[in-house]
One Martini backbone bead per residue (centre of mass of N, CA, C, O) as a GRO file, in nm:
protein
  176
    1MET     BB    1 -13.678  -5.952 -17.303
    2LYS     BB    2 -13.960  -6.082 -17.422
    3LYS     BB    3 -14.039  -6.400 -17.551
    4ASP     BB    4 -14.194  -6.557 -17.818
    5PHE     BB    5 -14.310  -6.892 -17.855
    6TYR     BB    6 -14.307  -7.119 -18.129
    7TYR     BB    7 -14.444  -7.449 -18.236
    8VAL     BB    8 -14.356  -7.763 -18.394
    9ILE     BB    9 -14.466  -8.091 -18.492
   10PHE     BB   10 -14.337  -8.350 -18.721
   11LYS     BB   11 -14.320  -8.570 -18.976
   12THR     BB   12 -14.087  -8.803 -19.081
   13PRO     BB   13 -13.911  -9.076 -19.188
   14GLN     BB   14 -13.751  -9.072 -18.878
   15GLY     BB   15 -13.968  -8.883 -18.737
   16TYR     BB   16 -13.997  -8.647 -18.496
   17PHE     BB   17 -13.992  -8.305 -18.551
   18GLY     BB   18 -13.861  -7.985 -18.421
   19LEU     BB   19 -13.991  -7.635 -18.391
   20CYS     BB   20 -13.857  -7.315 -18.275
   21THR     BB   21 -13.972  -6.976 -18.235
   22THR     BB   22 -13.934  -6.639 -18.305
   23GLU     BB   23 -13.938  -6.322 -18.427
   24LYS     BB   24 -13.621  -6.365 -18.531
   25GLY     BB   25 -13.649  -6.692 -18.545
   26LEU     BB   26 -13.487  -6.969 -18.519
   27TYR     BB   27 -13.427  -7.136 -18.193
   28ARG     BB   28 -13.513  -7.455 -18.230
   29THR     BB   29 -13.422  -7.804 -18.263
   30CYS     BB   30 -13.536  -8.138 -18.326
   31LEU     BB   31 -13.458  -8.428 -18.384
   32PRO     BB   32 -13.557  -8.731 -18.455
   33THR     BB   33 -13.806  -8.916 -18.297
   34GLN     BB   34 -14.041  -9.176 -18.202
   35SER     BB   35 -14.169  -8.928 -18.025
   36ARG     BB   36 -14.355  -8.659 -17.980
   37ASN     BB   37 -14.305  -8.612 -17.677
   38ARG     BB   38 -14.006  -8.615 -17.679
   39THR     BB   39 -13.959  -8.391 -17.876
   40GLU     BB   40 -14.107  -8.179 -17.712
   41LYS     BB   41 -13.928  -8.193 -17.453
   42ILE     BB   42 -13.665  -8.116 -17.586
   43LEU     BB   43 -13.738  -7.860 -17.737
   44LEU     BB   44 -13.879  -7.706 -17.458
   45GLN     BB   45 -13.649  -7.677 -17.282
   46GLY     BB   46 -13.673  -7.374 -17.109
   47VAL     BB   47 -13.933  -7.283 -17.238
   48LYS     BB   48 -14.155  -7.007 -17.231
   49ASN     BB   49 -14.466  -7.030 -17.325
   50PRO     BB   50 -14.559  -7.207 -17.554
   51VAL     BB   51 -14.688  -7.217 -17.889
   52PHE     BB   52 -14.883  -7.385 -18.075
   53GLN     BB   53 -14.829  -7.414 -18.456
   54LYS     BB   54 -14.916  -7.595 -18.723
   55SER     BB   55 -14.845  -7.349 -18.957
   56LEU     BB   56 -14.542  -7.348 -18.908
   57LEU     BB   57 -14.310  -7.324 -19.138
   58PRO     BB   58 -14.385  -7.485 -19.421
   59GLY     BB   59 -14.108  -7.464 -19.594
   60LEU     BB   60 -13.927  -7.594 -19.380
   61LYS     BB   61 -14.072  -7.855 -19.350
   62ASN     BB   62 -14.040  -7.953 -19.638
   63LYS     BB   63 -13.720  -7.947 -19.636
   64ILE     BB   64 -13.696  -8.159 -19.399
   65ILE     BB   65 -13.842  -8.395 -19.539
   66ALA     BB   66 -13.660  -8.395 -19.792
   67TYR     BB   67 -13.402  -8.465 -19.651
   68TYR     BB   68 -13.506  -8.746 -19.526
   69LYS     BB   69 -13.547  -8.839 -19.839
   70GLY     BB   70 -13.259  -8.754 -19.992
   71THR     BB   71 -13.256  -8.439 -20.050
   72TYR     BB   72 -13.132  -8.171 -20.156
   73VAL     BB   73 -13.058  -7.915 -19.900
   74ASP     BB   74 -13.087  -7.563 -19.818
   75PHE     BB   75 -13.051  -7.361 -19.504
   76SER     BB   76 -12.896  -7.068 -19.530
   77ASP     BB   77 -13.183  -6.889 -19.539
   78THR     BB   78 -13.244  -6.928 -19.246
   79ALA     BB   79 -13.383  -6.783 -18.988
   80ILE     BB   80 -13.208  -6.687 -18.691
   81ASP     BB   81 -13.173  -6.708 -18.320
   82LEU     BB   82 -12.860  -6.572 -18.157
   83SER     BB   83 -12.899  -6.344 -17.932
   84GLU     BB   84 -12.789  -6.508 -17.656
   85LEU     BB   85 -12.511  -6.525 -17.780
   86THR     BB   86 -12.211  -6.505 -17.842
   87SER     BB   87 -12.007  -6.388 -18.080
   88PHE     BB   88 -11.842  -6.637 -18.118
   89SER     BB   89 -12.078  -6.839 -18.154
   90GLN     BB   90 -12.205  -6.693 -18.392
   91LYS     BB   91 -11.966  -6.717 -18.578
   92ILE     BB   92 -11.948  -7.041 -18.582
   93LEU     BB   93 -12.247  -7.096 -18.671
   94ARG     BB   94 -12.227  -6.938 -18.940
   95ALA     BB   95 -11.994  -7.102 -19.056
   96CYS     BB   96 -12.142  -7.372 -19.045
   97MET     BB   97 -12.375  -7.307 -19.246
   98LYS     BB   98 -12.159  -7.320 -19.493
   99ILE     BB   99 -12.168  -7.610 -19.507
  100ARG     BB  100 -12.207  -7.819 -19.741
  101TYR     BB  101 -12.372  -8.053 -19.873
  102GLY     BB  102 -12.172  -8.348 -19.818
  103ASN     BB  103 -11.981  -8.209 -19.628
  104THR     BB  104 -11.678  -8.147 -19.450
  105THR     BB  105 -11.514  -8.073 -19.137
  106THR     BB  106 -11.320  -7.930 -18.900
  107TYR     BB  107 -11.271  -7.776 -18.619
  108LYS     BB  108 -11.017  -7.628 -18.705
  109GLN     BB  109 -11.138  -7.521 -18.974
  110LEU     BB  110 -11.365  -7.368 -18.852
  111ALA     BB  111 -11.201  -7.180 -18.676
  112ALA     BB  112 -11.048  -7.050 -18.919
  113SER     BB  113 -11.304  -6.949 -19.079
  114ALA     BB  114 -11.365  -6.759 -18.807
  115GLY     BB  115 -11.074  -6.643 -18.713
  116ARG     BB  116 -10.983  -6.903 -18.487
  117PRO     BB  117 -10.737  -7.121 -18.516
  118ASN     BB  118 -10.699  -7.182 -18.177
  119SER     BB  119 -11.032  -7.294 -18.129
  120ALA     BB  120 -11.126  -7.598 -18.151
  121ARG     BB  121 -11.228  -7.666 -17.867
  122ALA     BB  122 -11.447  -7.431 -17.862
  123VAL     BB  123 -11.596  -7.540 -18.114
  124GLY     BB  124 -11.699  -7.792 -17.975
  125GLY     BB  125 -11.869  -7.648 -17.764
  126VAL     BB  126 -12.061  -7.513 -17.962
  127MET     BB  127 -12.163  -7.773 -18.103
  128ALA     BB  128 -12.280  -7.909 -17.837
  129ARG     BB  129 -12.480  -7.630 -17.815
  130ASN     BB  130 -12.650  -7.676 -18.050
  131ARG     BB  131 -12.996  -7.571 -18.113
  132LEU     BB  132 -12.969  -7.624 -18.466
  133PRO     BB  133 -12.995  -7.896 -18.585
  134LEU     BB  134 -12.922  -7.907 -18.941
  135ILE     BB  135 -12.932  -7.603 -18.994
  136ILE     BB  136 -12.668  -7.637 -18.816
  137PRO     BB  137 -12.430  -7.864 -18.940
  138CYS     BB  138 -12.259  -8.033 -18.693
  139HIS     BB  139 -12.243  -8.312 -18.849
  140ARG     BB  140 -12.002  -8.190 -19.046
  141VAL     BB  141 -11.819  -8.213 -18.787
  142LEU     BB  142 -11.481  -8.312 -18.736
  143GLY     BB  143 -11.212  -8.455 -18.653
  144SER     BB  144 -10.887  -8.467 -18.746
  145ASP     BB  145 -10.931  -8.799 -18.781
  146GLY     BB  146 -11.260  -8.822 -18.879
  147GLY     BB  147 -11.421  -8.825 -18.628
  148LEU     BB  148 -11.710  -8.781 -18.456
  149HIS     BB  149 -11.698  -8.692 -18.152
  150GLY     BB  150 -11.982  -8.679 -18.107
  151PHE     BB  151 -12.344  -8.613 -18.023
  152SER     BB  152 -12.612  -8.435 -17.868
  153ALA     BB  153 -12.822  -8.555 -18.018
  154PRO     BB  154 -13.043  -8.759 -18.086
  155GLY     BB  155 -12.848  -9.063 -18.111
  156GLY     BB  156 -12.583  -8.939 -18.152
  157PRO     BB  157 -12.332  -9.075 -18.351
  158LYS     BB  158 -12.542  -9.238 -18.518
  159THR     BB  159 -12.694  -8.995 -18.638
  160LYS     BB  160 -12.448  -8.849 -18.765
  161GLN     BB  161 -12.390  -9.088 -18.961
  162GLU     BB  162 -12.665  -9.098 -19.100
  163MET     BB  163 -12.651  -8.812 -19.218
  164LEU     BB  164 -12.395  -8.845 -19.384
  165ASP     BB  165 -12.503  -9.083 -19.552
  166LEU     BB  166 -12.750  -8.943 -19.676
  167GLU     BB  167 -12.577  -8.719 -19.824
  168ASN     BB  168 -12.392  -8.923 -19.982
  169ARG     BB  169 -12.615  -9.062 -20.146
  170SER     BB  170 -12.757  -8.810 -20.274
  171ARG     BB  171 -12.500  -8.694 -20.402
  172SER     BB  172 -12.429  -8.947 -20.587
  173ASN     BB  173 -12.704  -8.924 -20.745
  174LEU     BB  174 -12.643  -8.644 -20.871
  175LEU     BB  175 -12.382  -8.751 -21.030
  176LYS     BB  176 -12.527  -8.971 -21.229
   0.00000   0.00000   0.00000
């Protein structure tokens, strides 16, 4: 079945963020980069005939901008398109979406929460291929030792740490 892809690139306090969607939901995101062109290149890699749509997903864009300003945001109600993925990957990614803002879990705990307690290594592979970072908060998944253990989004582990720090700061501001 042919998919129609639509996308938008917009500015956040950390740089240019990208969203790509299909009729089923959000298909891919690109965490902020300092260049609109770089974000677009990363976002649309392998996507056939995408159509730019400036007015795409205005509510989600506002939530993402708020997130990068340090505001608590919940993306768990975002419609996502995981139709091309295996049922295992879908199960892991949906379980990851339930990790609350400002919290973390381990690959092992995420595997257990998805009913696959002995699949921590496989969960790591699913997280590495997550095409919806931020919306599916793979940055909240850590190694058993609490280590970052890589991050495939732009900026790598440094970006992962910055996102965790941002959430911890805004969460502690909520508690004051």
